N, C-alpha and C positions, 0 to 999 in steps of 0.2 A: 127470526122470531114470527114475523109471519108469511115467508116466503115457501119456496119450493125447494132451494137448492142451497146447501149450506156446507160450512166449513167446520174444522176445530183445529186447533193448536196446541201445543204441550213442547215442554224444557228436558231436555235430556239430563244436562246437570244438576246442579244444586238447586234449582229453580225450576217452573215448568209452567203451561198452559196449553188451554184446549180453545178452539175458536169456530166460530158460527156466523154464517152473513145470512143476513134476511130470515137467513136458515144457516147463517155461518156465526160460529161462535169460539170464542177463545178465552181463555182459563190458566193461569197459573199453578203448575202443582206444588205443591208444600209437602218437605220431610221427603224425598224419593218417593212419593204416593203413587205416582204412576208409574215406576218401575215394581211396585210391589200388590200391583194389579194380578188376579187370574182369571182364565176365562171363566172357570165355575164361581165366579164369584158373582156374576151376573142374574139379577132377576127376570124372570121370564114373564111374571105378571104386568097386564096394561094397567096404566094409574086409574081412577075415578074420574070417569066423566071423559076418557080415552073414548073416539067412534070405534068400536071393538068391532064391528061389523062392516067397517067401510073401510078402502085406505085411501092413500093422499092421490091415488091415477082417479076414483070414483067420487070424492068430495066437490059440492059446488064451487066458487070462488068461493065465498064468504065463509061457509063451513071449513074448506081448506086452511084459508088464513085464520081462523079459530081454532083449529085442531094444532096449527105448526106453534100460536102461539101456548097453547096449552101443554105441548111436549116440550118446549123451550123451559118452562117450568119447570117439567118432571124431569130432565137433563141436568137443569140447573140445578137443581135440590141433588140430584146426587153425585153431578161434580163437589158440591160441598160438602155432602157427606163424605167422600174418600180424599178430601184434604187438599181439593184445587183453590188456589190462592184469587186467580183473577178467572173471569168470566167474560168475553165482550159479544154482544150479539148485533147483527147488521140489522136493526129495527126498518130502517127507511134511508133508502141511497139518494144521494143529488139526482139521480138519473128516474128516481121513481116519480117523481114528477110528471112523468109522460104518459103515466098510466091512466083509463080510464077514471074521470072524475068519482066514481060509484068506488069503484076500489080504494081510490084515495081518501075518499071519505070513511071506508070501511077500515084501514088501518089505523088514521088518526085516532077512530073509536075503539078500535082494540087497545091501540097504545095509552090511550085514557084510560079505558074500563084495568090494565094491568099495572099502571102504576097507582089510579087509587087501591087496587088492593094489596099492591105493595109497601105503600104507606102503612094500610092498615095491620099489616104484618109485621111492621119491622123492629118492634121491639120484641117479638118472639124470635124473628130469623137474623136480629142483625147482621143482616148483609149491607154492605156499605155498596152505594150505588153514584155512578160516575156517567156522563156522556161524552163522546165524542162527536163533531161536528156543529155547524150553524144554526143554532135554535131560532134565530130570528125570524126565518120566515115561517114557520109551526104557527099555530093558532095560538093567541093569548093563553086561554086557557092549559095547552099542552104544556106552555113554556111554566106557567107557574108552577104546574105539577113535576117537571125537572127540577126548579127551584128547591122545591118543598124540599123533594126527595132527597135531593143532595145534602140539603141543609140539616134535615133530620138525622141522615145516616154518616155525616162525614167524621164522627169521632167513634165507628165501629170499627173493630177489628177482624181480621179473619177474612173470607171470601168477598170480592169485588165484582160486582156486575159493573162492567162499559159498556151500553147501550149508545150503537151508533145511529143518531138521528140525522138524518139530514147529510148523511157522510158518503164522500165519494175520495177513492184515495189521489187520483190526482185533485182534486180540489185541495186536499189536507199540506198536500205538495207544496201548489201553486201559495197558497196560504202562507206555507211556512217558507219561500221563497220570499214574498212580498216583507215578510215580517223582519227577516233579516237584512234583508236589502234596507228596508227605512232604520233599521241600528247602525247599519253602517254609515248611513248619511250621517245621523245624528252623533256619530262618534262613540256607539255603546257597543257596537262589534269592529271587528280588524278582518276584512275577507283573508288575509294571508296567515291568518291565524283559525282559519276554520276548519273542524272536524267532523267527522259520523256523529261524533257523540252530542256532539254542539249543536249539529245541525238538528238532532232528536229533539230537542229540547224547546224546536218551536213547532212541533207536531202537535196533536190532539190527544196522541197518545202519550206526552211526555210521561217518561216516571212509572211508566210501566215495559217490565222487558220485551223483546222480541219472541214470535210466536216459533216453536220448535216443529210442533206439527200443523197441517193443515189437513181437515177432513173434508170433502167435498161431497156430500150426498146426491142424489137426484139424476146422476147420470150425467152429468154437467161438468165439461173438462176447462172451466176458466176459471180466475181470479174475480172477476165480476167487479176491478175497481176499488177490492176490498184489501186495506191494509198493503198497499204498495212496496211501501220501504221494509214495513217491520218484516215484511216473508221472503225477504232477499235471499236468508238460508234455511229456510225453512222446508221439512220434509211434508210432502203430497201423499194423502189416501182418497183416491174415489170410491165410490159406491154407488152401485143405481138404485139402492132403496129412498123414497122420497121420504122429506124430512117430519111430515105425520107420521109416517111409519117408525121413524128412525127411533131405536131401543137399546137400553143399557149394554144389550148384546154387543150389537154392532161398534157401538162407542169402544164396548173391549177389545173386537176385533180392530181396531185403527187402531189402537195402544199397543195391540199386541203387535202389527205388524211395523209401529214404529219399532217397537222394543228389539226387533229384529236387524236394525239396521245400524250402520257405521258411517258417522258423522265428519268430516273431517275440516269442514269450513275453508277447504282449500288448501288445505295441508297433505301431508302421507298418510 
């Protein structure tokens, strides 16, 4: 949502999703919406407020973050329009605390701005919002906004946006393992009957289907600690396009590439 290298994911079968990391996001499609998309369905006009004369490579750090957040709103809205049910955005990772204090503060400010705007538009947009990650280290005001956002939208149907805040794939797995071990100690779980499906219920993403397509913009060729468990059988698509410049047309290219692949999940 605020960075420069992103992901998307999408399902091939009955349900799907698209994903982004900081610049990554995940969404689940509905009613074969992804398979029904055509390359010529893409709009080429930049959204209002987008820095039309500056590419992501030439923006200042703050402008880059702001442009990335604004582009997330544009792509997220488009995903809803084409029938995607789930969109997961990697807004702030457990590793992002290592960034300069000024950048961390800017990211927190943009998150506050986005959540306030989302709250004001919720009744109109009716987008359900959830959060993956440990929110406790975040500023109290941001924690309160997350809780308020979740409470207001919990009854909405349709598109659900999952925002990853202070999230990391390894941290998620460690927390899940500790929680499961504690349940075993307390007699609530039996390690002899542990399954992948049961363990997934301990993850932040419980209840959200695994992604099928991971799209990574910005020329990066790594997962960046994003949805490590969930992406086990995801397809990958890489592009050099920076996140602030990632358009609907680029999204369609990724979906088209995905549609041309054969997925066997280890079978024949």
